[in-house]
N, CA, C and O atoms as a Maestro MAE file, in Angstrom:
{
 s_m_m2io_version
 :::
 2.0.0
}

f_m_ct {
 s_m_title
 :::
 protein
 m_atom[244] {
  # First column is atom index #
  i_m_mmod_type
  r_m_x_coord
  r_m_y_coord
  r_m_z_coord
  i_m_residue_number
  s_m_chain_name
  s_m_pdb_residue_name
  s_m_pdb_atom_name
  i_m_atomic_number
  :::
  1 25 -62.079 -122.690 -53.333 1 A "MET " " N  " 7
  2 3 -61.214 -121.413 -53.578 1 A "MET " " CA " 6
  3 2 -60.425 -121.207 -52.074 1 A "MET " " C  " 6
  4 15 -61.294 -121.085 -51.211 1 A "MET " " O  " 8
  5 25 -59.255 -121.140 -51.577 2 A "ARG " " N  " 7
  6 3 -58.343 -121.375 -50.396 2 A "ARG " " CA " 6
  7 2 -58.037 -119.775 -50.583 2 A "ARG " " C  " 6
  8 15 -57.391 -119.544 -51.605 2 A "ARG " " O  " 8
  9 25 -58.318 -118.820 -49.929 3 A "LYS " " N  " 7
  10 3 -57.466 -117.599 -49.480 3 A "LYS " " CA " 6
  11 2 -57.406 -117.779 -47.746 3 A "LYS " " C  " 6
  12 15 -58.050 -118.396 -46.897 3 A "LYS " " O  " 8
  13 25 -56.204 -116.833 -47.778 4 A "ILE " " N  " 7
  14 3 -55.619 -116.532 -46.042 4 A "ILE " " CA " 6
  15 2 -55.787 -115.289 -45.694 4 A "ILE " " C  " 6
  16 15 -55.543 -114.414 -46.526 4 A "ILE " " O  " 8
  17 25 -56.178 -114.993 -44.571 5 A "ILE " " N  " 7
  18 3 -56.442 -113.654 -43.846 5 A "ILE " " CA " 6
  19 2 -56.159 -113.952 -42.325 5 A "ILE " " C  " 6
  20 15 -56.232 -115.062 -41.797 5 A "ILE " " O  " 8
  21 25 -55.823 -112.768 -41.718 6 A "LYS " " N  " 7
  22 3 -55.578 -112.778 -40.256 6 A "LYS " " CA " 6
  23 2 -56.779 -112.736 -39.364 6 A "LYS " " C  " 6
  24 15 -57.888 -112.229 -39.534 6 A "LYS " " O  " 8
  25 25 -56.195 -113.490 -38.243 7 A "ASP " " N  " 7
  26 3 -57.584 -113.858 -37.416 7 A "ASP " " CA " 6
  27 2 -57.430 -112.515 -36.382 7 A "ASP " " C  " 6
  28 15 -56.470 -111.756 -36.522 7 A "ASP " " O  " 8
  29 25 -58.465 -112.285 -35.324 8 A "ASP " " N  " 7
  30 3 -58.418 -110.811 -34.289 8 A "ASP " " CA " 6
  31 2 -56.747 -110.883 -33.808 8 A "ASP " " C  " 6
  32 15 -56.158 -109.806 -33.712 8 A "ASP " " O  " 8
  33 25 -56.109 -111.972 -33.555 9 A "PHE " " N  " 7
  34 3 -54.581 -112.162 -32.851 9 A "PHE " " CA " 6
  35 2 -53.554 -111.911 -33.849 9 A "PHE " " C  " 6
  36 15 -52.374 -111.846 -33.505 9 A "PHE " " O  " 8
  37 25 -54.060 -111.704 -35.554 10 A "GLY " " N  " 7
  38 3 -52.812 -111.589 -35.889 10 A "GLY " " CA " 6
  39 2 -52.051 -112.683 -36.890 10 A "GLY " " C  " 6
  40 15 -50.990 -112.651 -37.513 10 A "GLY " " O  " 8
  41 25 -52.995 -113.555 -36.756 11 A "ASN " " N  " 7
  42 3 -52.319 -115.302 -36.901 11 A "ASN " " CA " 6
  43 2 -53.089 -115.793 -38.242 11 A "ASN " " C  " 6
  44 15 -54.245 -116.216 -38.257 11 A "ASN " " O  " 8
  45 25 -52.084 -115.636 -39.565 12 A "ASP " " N  " 7
  46 3 -52.721 -116.393 -40.785 12 A "ASP " " CA " 6
  47 2 -53.997 -117.568 -40.601 12 A "ASP " " C  " 6
  48 15 -53.851 -118.445 -39.749 12 A "ASP " " O  " 8
  49 25 -54.894 -117.540 -41.208 13 A "PHE " " N  " 7
  50 3 -56.112 -118.459 -41.031 13 A "PHE " " CA " 6
  51 2 -55.926 -118.889 -42.969 13 A "PHE " " C  " 6
  52 15 -55.320 -118.111 -43.705 13 A "PHE " " O  " 8
  53 25 -56.364 -119.807 -43.344 14 A "ILE " " N  " 7
  54 3 -56.688 -120.188 -44.457 14 A "ILE " " CA " 6
  55 2 -58.037 -120.932 -44.610 14 A "ILE " " C  " 6
  56 15 -58.222 -122.104 -44.279 14 A "ILE " " O  " 8
  57 25 -58.971 -120.085 -45.164 15 A "ILE " " N  " 7
  58 3 -60.267 -120.172 -45.413 15 A "ILE " " CA " 6
  59 2 -59.894 -120.919 -46.763 15 A "ILE " " C  " 6
  60 15 -59.245 -120.611 -47.762 15 A "ILE " " O  " 8
  61 25 -60.820 -122.395 -46.210 16 A "GLU " " N  " 7
  62 3 -60.594 -124.074 -47.401 16 A "GLU " " CA " 6
  63 2 -61.778 -123.539 -48.091 16 A "GLU " " C  " 6
  64 15 -61.407 -123.251 -49.229 16 A "GLU " " O  " 8
  65 25 -63.023 -123.270 -47.945 17 A "ASP " " N  " 7
  66 3 -64.066 -122.854 -48.848 17 A "ASP " " CA " 6
  67 2 -64.659 -121.518 -48.517 17 A "ASP " " C  " 6
  68 15 -65.378 -121.296 -47.543 17 A "ASP " " O  " 8
  69 25 -64.244 -120.549 -49.529 18 A "LEU " " N  " 7
  70 3 -64.474 -119.585 -49.152 18 A "LEU " " CA " 6
  71 2 -66.103 -119.130 -49.580 18 A "LEU " " C  " 6
  72 15 -66.652 -118.485 -48.687 18 A "LEU " " O  " 8
  73 25 -66.831 -119.342 -50.645 19 A "LYS " " N  " 7
  74 3 -67.887 -119.411 -50.833 19 A "LYS " " CA " 6
  75 2 -68.860 -119.817 -49.474 19 A "LYS " " C  " 6
  76 15 -69.917 -119.199 -49.352 19 A "LYS " " O  " 8
  77 25 -68.493 -120.871 -48.443 20 A "MET " " N  " 7
  78 3 -68.807 -121.654 -47.251 20 A "MET " " CA " 6
  79 2 -68.751 -120.359 -46.364 20 A "MET " " C  " 6
  80 15 -69.575 -119.895 -45.576 20 A "MET " " O  " 8
  81 25 -67.244 -119.840 -46.837 21 A "PHE " " N  " 7
  82 3 -67.532 -118.888 -45.102 21 A "PHE " " CA " 6
  83 2 -68.212 -117.588 -45.262 21 A "PHE " " C  " 6
  84 15 -68.579 -116.947 -44.278 21 A "PHE " " O  " 8
  85 25 -68.448 -117.052 -46.849 22 A "LYS " " N  " 7
  86 3 -68.889 -115.823 -46.790 22 A "LYS " " CA " 6
  87 2 -70.598 -116.214 -46.548 22 A "LYS " " C  " 6
  88 15 -71.339 -115.633 -45.755 22 A "LYS " " O  " 8
  89 25 -70.998 -117.414 -47.507 23 A "ASN " " N  " 7
  90 3 -72.541 -117.511 -46.825 23 A "ASN " " CA " 6
  91 2 -72.478 -117.746 -45.311 23 A "ASN " " C  " 6
  92 15 -73.629 -117.593 -44.902 23 A "ASN " " O  " 8
  93 25 -71.823 -117.988 -44.495 24 A "HIS " " N  " 7
  94 3 -72.222 -118.233 -43.165 24 A "HIS " " CA " 6
  95 2 -71.669 -117.011 -42.712 24 A "HIS " " C  " 6
  96 15 -72.073 -116.949 -41.551 24 A "HIS " " O  " 8
  97 25 -71.063 -116.116 -42.906 25 A "LEU " " N  " 7
  98 3 -70.983 -114.443 -42.421 25 A "LEU " " CA " 6
  99 2 -72.128 -113.852 -42.426 25 A "LEU " " C  " 6
  100 15 -72.774 -113.255 -41.565 25 A "LEU " " O  " 8
  101 25 -72.297 -114.109 -43.552 26 A "THR " " N  " 7
  102 3 -73.690 -113.429 -44.296 26 A "THR " " CA " 6
  103 2 -75.110 -113.628 -43.289 26 A "THR " " C  " 6
  104 15 -75.827 -112.858 -42.651 26 A "THR " " O  " 8
  105 25 -75.070 -115.297 -43.568 27 A "ALA " " N  " 7
  106 3 -76.339 -115.564 -42.407 27 A "ALA " " CA " 6
  107 2 -76.025 -115.233 -40.857 27 A "ALA " " C  " 6
  108 15 -76.446 -114.136 -40.490 27 A "ALA " " O  " 8
  109 25 -75.659 -115.656 -40.333 28 A "PHE " " N  " 7
  110 3 -75.084 -115.441 -38.718 28 A "PHE " " CA " 6
  111 2 -74.695 -114.081 -38.348 28 A "PHE " " C  " 6
  112 15 -75.154 -113.382 -37.445 28 A "PHE " " O  " 8
  113 25 -73.715 -113.806 -39.249 29 A "HIS " " N  " 7
  114 3 -73.012 -112.156 -38.615 29 A "HIS " " CA " 6
  115 2 -73.246 -111.165 -39.241 29 A "HIS " " C  " 6
  116 15 -72.316 -110.363 -39.324 29 A "HIS " " O  " 8
  117 25 -74.524 -110.826 -39.908 30 A "THR " " N  " 7
  118 3 -74.880 -109.432 -40.275 30 A "THR " " CA " 6
  119 2 -76.065 -108.866 -40.015 30 A "THR " " C  " 6
  120 15 -76.986 -109.281 -39.312 30 A "THR " " O  " 8
  121 25 -75.971 -107.948 -40.600 31 A "ASN " " N  " 7
  122 3 -77.392 -107.050 -39.685 31 A "ASN " " CA " 6
  123 2 -77.534 -106.207 -41.114 31 A "ASN " " C  " 6
  124 15 -76.662 -105.447 -41.535 31 A "ASN " " O  " 8
  125 25 -78.663 -106.456 -41.710 32 A "GLN " " N  " 7
  126 3 -79.177 -105.335 -43.027 32 A "GLN " " CA " 6
  127 2 -77.702 -105.098 -44.093 32 A "GLN " " C  " 6
  128 15 -77.329 -104.042 -44.604 32 A "GLN " " O  " 8
  129 25 -77.150 -106.294 -44.180 33 A "GLY " " N  " 7
  130 3 -75.636 -106.377 -45.080 33 A "GLY " " CA " 6
  131 2 -74.997 -105.755 -44.905 33 A "GLY " " C  " 6
  132 15 -74.532 -104.970 -45.732 33 A "GLY " " O  " 8
  133 25 -74.531 -105.890 -43.088 34 A "ARG " " N  " 7
  134 3 -73.322 -105.117 -42.652 34 A "ARG " " CA " 6
  135 2 -72.913 -105.750 -41.659 34 A "ARG " " C  " 6
  136 15 -73.754 -106.133 -40.845 34 A "ARG " " O  " 8
  137 25 -71.712 -105.997 -41.473 35 A "GLY " " N  " 7
  138 3 -70.639 -106.882 -40.345 35 A "GLY " " CA " 6
  139 2 -71.546 -106.022 -39.165 35 A "GLY " " C  " 6
  140 15 -71.773 -104.813 -39.220 35 A "GLY " " O  " 8
  141 25 -72.094 -107.142 -37.873 36 A "ASP " " N  " 7
  142 3 -72.599 -107.256 -36.862 36 A "ASP " " CA " 6
  143 2 -71.844 -107.003 -35.476 36 A "ASP " " C  " 6
  144 15 -72.359 -107.102 -34.362 36 A "ASP " " O  " 8
  145 25 -70.454 -106.640 -35.780 37 A "ASN " " N  " 7
  146 3 -69.454 -106.803 -34.567 37 A "ASN " " CA " 6
  147 2 -69.363 -108.167 -33.583 37 A "ASN " " C  " 6
  148 15 -68.595 -108.212 -32.622 37 A "ASN " " O  " 8
  149 25 -70.226 -109.234 -33.949 38 A "SER " " N  " 7
  150 3 -70.084 -110.555 -34.135 38 A "SER " " CA " 6
  151 2 -68.625 -111.123 -33.429 38 A "SER " " C  " 6
  152 15 -67.626 -110.416 -33.554 38 A "SER " " O  " 8
  153 25 -68.548 -112.218 -32.800 39 A "VAL " " N  " 7
  154 3 -67.674 -112.905 -33.237 39 A "VAL " " CA " 6
  155 2 -67.716 -114.192 -33.656 39 A "VAL " " C  " 6
  156 15 -68.296 -115.054 -32.995 39 A "VAL " " O  " 8
  157 25 -67.214 -114.401 -34.591 40 A "HIS " " N  " 7
  158 3 -67.367 -115.708 -35.600 40 A "HIS " " CA " 6
  159 2 -65.272 -116.741 -34.923 40 A "HIS " " C  " 6
  160 15 -64.083 -116.440 -34.818 40 A "HIS " " O  " 8
  161 25 -66.284 -118.035 -34.687 41 A "GLU " " N  " 7
  162 3 -65.392 -118.765 -34.197 41 A "GLU " " CA " 6
  163 2 -64.773 -120.199 -35.160 41 A "GLU " " C  " 6
  164 15 -65.343 -121.290 -35.110 41 A "GLU " " O  " 8
  165 25 -63.468 -119.929 -36.048 42 A "GLU " " N  " 7
  166 3 -63.823 -121.295 -36.517 42 A "GLU " " CA " 6
  167 2 -62.314 -121.957 -36.134 42 A "GLU " " C  " 6
  168 15 -61.367 -121.182 -35.995 42 A "GLU " " O  " 8
  169 25 -62.168 -123.038 -36.011 43 A "ASN " " N  " 7
  170 3 -61.184 -123.855 -35.881 43 A "ASN " " CA " 6
  171 2 -60.104 -123.419 -34.918 43 A "ASN " " C  " 6
  172 15 -58.903 -123.599 -35.121 43 A "ASN " " O  " 8
  173 25 -60.683 -122.762 -33.728 44 A "GLY " " N  " 7
  174 3 -60.092 -121.936 -32.616 44 A "GLY " " CA " 6
  175 2 -60.107 -120.592 -32.841 44 A "GLY " " C  " 6
  176 15 -60.265 -119.895 -31.839 44 A "GLY " " O  " 8
  177 25 -59.968 -119.976 -34.026 45 A "ARG " " N  " 7
  178 3 -59.727 -118.926 -34.861 45 A "ARG " " CA " 6
  179 2 -60.802 -117.739 -34.246 45 A "ARG " " C  " 6
  180 15 -61.957 -118.119 -34.052 45 A "ARG " " O  " 8
  181 25 -60.588 -116.851 -34.051 46 A "TYR " " N  " 7
  182 3 -61.567 -115.893 -33.611 46 A "TYR " " CA " 6
  183 2 -61.274 -114.505 -34.397 46 A "TYR " " C  " 6
  184 15 -60.260 -113.834 -34.205 46 A "TYR " " O  " 8
  185 25 -62.692 -114.048 -35.647 47 A "PHE " " N  " 7
  186 3 -62.612 -113.105 -36.137 47 A "PHE " " CA " 6
  187 2 -64.137 -112.244 -35.710 47 A "PHE " " C  " 6
  188 15 -65.286 -112.668 -35.583 47 A "PHE " " O  " 8
  189 25 -63.438 -110.606 -35.538 48 A "THR " " N  " 7
  190 3 -64.723 -109.991 -35.084 48 A "THR " " CA " 6
  191 2 -65.418 -109.279 -36.642 48 A "THR " " C  " 6
  192 15 -64.856 -108.641 -37.533 48 A "THR " " O  " 8
  193 25 -66.724 -109.676 -36.497 49 A "ILE " " N  " 7
  194 3 -66.827 -108.975 -38.314 49 A "ILE " " CA " 6
  195 2 -67.776 -107.530 -37.711 49 A "ILE " " C  " 6
  196 15 -68.848 -107.241 -37.178 49 A "ILE " " O  " 8
  197 25 -66.796 -107.060 -38.118 50 A "THR " " N  " 7
  198 3 -67.008 -105.505 -38.311 50 A "THR " " CA " 6
  199 2 -67.658 -105.120 -40.051 50 A "THR " " C  " 6
  200 15 -67.599 -105.923 -40.983 50 A "THR " " O  " 8
  201 25 -68.192 -103.851 -40.129 51 A "GLU " " N  " 7
  202 3 -68.090 -103.778 -41.714 51 A "GLU " " CA " 6
  203 2 -67.237 -104.084 -42.545 51 A "GLU " " C  " 6
  204 15 -67.328 -104.864 -43.493 51 A "GLU " " O  " 8
  205 25 -66.098 -103.261 -42.083 52 A "GLU " " N  " 7
  206 3 -64.728 -103.434 -43.021 52 A "GLU " " CA " 6
  207 2 -64.129 -104.724 -42.809 52 A "GLU " " C  " 6
  208 15 -63.260 -105.003 -43.636 52 A "GLU " " O  " 8
  209 25 -64.387 -105.691 -41.817 53 A "PHE " " N  " 7
  210 3 -63.637 -106.888 -42.412 53 A "PHE " " CA " 6
  211 2 -65.009 -107.792 -42.932 53 A "PHE " " C  " 6
  212 15 -64.737 -108.867 -43.466 53 A "PHE " " O  " 8
  213 25 -66.237 -107.484 -42.830 54 A "TYR " " N  " 7
  214 3 -67.236 -108.122 -43.751 54 A "TYR " " CA " 6
  215 2 -66.995 -107.683 -45.545 54 A "TYR " " C  " 6
  216 15 -67.214 -108.293 -46.591 54 A "TYR " " O  " 8
  217 25 -66.592 -106.694 -45.309 55 A "LYS " " N  " 7
  218 3 -66.655 -106.147 -46.838 55 A "LYS " " CA " 6
  219 2 -65.059 -106.582 -47.557 55 A "LYS " " C  " 6
  220 15 -64.931 -106.588 -48.781 55 A "LYS " " O  " 8
  221 25 -64.018 -106.900 -46.718 56 A "LYS " " N  " 7
  222 3 -63.281 -107.412 -47.390 56 A "LYS " " CA " 6
  223 2 -63.270 -108.495 -47.648 56 A "LYS " " C  " 6
  224 15 -62.913 -108.930 -48.742 56 A "LYS " " O  " 8
  225 25 -63.754 -109.339 -46.467 57 A "ILE " " N  " 7
  226 3 -64.064 -110.895 -46.705 57 A "ILE " " CA " 6
  227 2 -65.123 -111.081 -48.259 57 A "ILE " " C  " 6
  228 15 -64.921 -111.836 -49.210 57 A "ILE " " O  " 8
  229 25 -66.023 -110.297 -48.091 58 A "MET " " N  " 7
  230 3 -67.098 -109.742 -49.322 58 A "MET " " CA " 6
  231 2 -66.197 -109.769 -50.602 58 A "MET " " C  " 6
  232 15 -66.778 -110.550 -51.356 58 A "MET " " O  " 8
  233 25 -65.651 -109.545 -50.905 59 A "GLN " " N  " 7
  234 3 -64.459 -108.843 -52.070 59 A "GLN " " CA " 6
  235 2 -63.508 -109.627 -52.325 59 A "GLN " " C  " 6
  236 15 -62.876 -109.165 -53.275 59 A "GLN " " O  " 8
  237 25 -62.961 -110.836 -51.867 60 A "LEU " " N  " 7
  238 3 -62.226 -112.055 -51.914 60 A "LEU " " CA " 6
  239 2 -63.168 -112.480 -53.053 60 A "LEU " " C  " 6
  240 15 -64.396 -112.572 -53.042 60 A "LEU " " O  " 8
  241 25 -62.138 -112.753 -54.205 61 A "SER " " N  " 7
  242 3 -62.714 -113.972 -54.949 61 A "SER " " CA " 6
  243 2 -61.937 -115.242 -55.540 61 A "SER " " C  " 6
  244 15 -62.560 -116.136 -56.113 61 A "SER " " O  " 8
  :::
 }
 m_bond[243] {
  # First column is bond index #
  i_m_from
  i_m_to
  i_m_order
  :::
  1 1 2 1
  2 2 3 1
  3 3 4 2
  4 3 5 1
  5 5 6 1
  6 6 7 1
  7 7 8 2
  8 7 9 1
  9 9 10 1
  10 10 11 1
  11 11 12 2
  12 11 13 1
  13 13 14 1
  14 14 15 1
  15 15 16 2
  16 15 17 1
  17 17 18 1
  18 18 19 1
  19 19 20 2
  20 19 21 1
  21 21 22 1
  22 22 23 1
  23 23 24 2
  24 23 25 1
  25 25 26 1
  26 26 27 1
  27 27 28 2
  28 27 29 1
  29 29 30 1
  30 30 31 1
  31 31 32 2
  32 31 33 1
  33 33 34 1
  34 34 35 1
  35 35 36 2
  36 35 37 1
  37 37 38 1
  38 38 39 1
  39 39 40 2
  40 39 41 1
  41 41 42 1
  42 42 43 1
  43 43 44 2
  44 43 45 1
  45 45 46 1
  46 46 47 1
  47 47 48 2
  48 47 49 1
  49 49 50 1
  50 50 51 1
  51 51 52 2
  52 51 53 1
  53 53 54 1
  54 54 55 1
  55 55 56 2
  56 55 57 1
  57 57 58 1
  58 58 59 1
  59 59 60 2
  60 59 61 1
  61 61 62 1
  62 62 63 1
  63 63 64 2
  64 63 65 1
  65 65 66 1
  66 66 67 1
  67 67 68 2
  68 67 69 1
  69 69 70 1
  70 70 71 1
  71 71 72 2
  72 71 73 1
  73 73 74 1
  74 74 75 1
  75 75 76 2
  76 75 77 1
  77 77 78 1
  78 78 79 1
  79 79 80 2
  80 79 81 1
  81 81 82 1
  82 82 83 1
  83 83 84 2
  84 83 85 1
  85 85 86 1
  86 86 87 1
  87 87 88 2
  88 87 89 1
  89 89 90 1
  90 90 91 1
  91 91 92 2
  92 91 93 1
  93 93 94 1
  94 94 95 1
  95 95 96 2
  96 95 97 1
  97 97 98 1
  98 98 99 1
  99 99 100 2
  100 99 101 1
  101 101 102 1
  102 102 103 1
  103 103 104 2
  104 103 105 1
  105 105 106 1
  106 106 107 1
  107 107 108 2
  108 107 109 1
  109 109 110 1
  110 110 111 1
  111 111 112 2
  112 111 113 1
  113 113 114 1
  114 114 115 1
  115 115 116 2
  116 115 117 1
  117 117 118 1
  118 118 119 1
  119 119 120 2
  120 119 121 1
  121 121 122 1
  122 122 123 1
  123 123 124 2
  124 123 125 1
  125 125 126 1
  126 126 127 1
  127 127 128 2
  128 127 129 1
  129 129 130 1
  130 130 131 1
  131 131 132 2
  132 131 133 1
  133 133 134 1
  134 134 135 1
  135 135 136 2
  136 135 137 1
  137 137 138 1
  138 138 139 1
  139 139 140 2
  140 139 141 1
  141 141 142 1
  142 142 143 1
  143 143 144 2
  144 143 145 1
  145 145 146 1
  146 146 147 1
  147 147 148 2
  148 147 149 1
  149 149 150 1
  150 150 151 1
  151 151 152 2
  152 151 153 1
  153 153 154 1
  154 154 155 1
  155 155 156 2
  156 155 157 1
  157 157 158 1
  158 158 159 1
  159 159 160 2
  160 159 161 1
  161 161 162 1
  162 162 163 1
  163 163 164 2
  164 163 165 1
  165 165 166 1
  166 166 167 1
  167 167 168 2
  168 167 169 1
  169 169 170 1
  170 170 171 1
  171 171 172 2
  172 171 173 1
  173 173 174 1
  174 174 175 1
  175 175 176 2
  176 175 177 1
  177 177 178 1
  178 178 179 1
  179 179 180 2
  180 179 181 1
  181 181 182 1
  182 182 183 1
  183 183 184 2
  184 183 185 1
  185 185 186 1
  186 186 187 1
  187 187 188 2
  188 187 189 1
  189 189 190 1
  190 190 191 1
  191 191 192 2
  192 191 193 1
  193 193 194 1
  194 194 195 1
  195 195 196 2
  196 195 197 1
  197 197 198 1
  198 198 199 1
  199 199 200 2
  200 199 201 1
  201 201 202 1
  202 202 203 1
  203 203 204 2
  204 203 205 1
  205 205 206 1
  206 206 207 1
  207 207 208 2
  208 207 209 1
  209 209 210 1
  210 210 211 1
  211 211 212 2
  212 211 213 1
  213 213 214 1
  214 214 215 1
  215 215 216 2
  216 215 217 1
  217 217 218 1
  218 218 219 1
  219 219 220 2
  220 219 221 1
  221 221 222 1
  222 222 223 1
  223 223 224 2
  224 223 225 1
  225 225 226 1
  226 226 227 1
  227 227 228 2
  228 227 229 1
  229 229 230 1
  230 230 231 1
  231 231 232 2
  232 231 233 1
  233 233 234 1
  234 234 235 1
  235 235 236 2
  236 235 237 1
  237 237 238 1
  238 238 239 1
  239 239 240 2
  240 239 241 1
  241 241 242 1
  242 242 243 1
  243 243 244 2
  :::
 }
}
């Protein structure tokens, strides 16, 4: 399922596969189930994985 979010610079970014995006964030950008403030890069777009950002993504369906 496709979703549109904003990158760190306020540009629209289309998540082509939400399940895969969520799984990647959980596996590589969290610590004890919380965003770890690392930076995720995808297709030249940057996302700082804060607790707030991580929660927002996990609530998308």
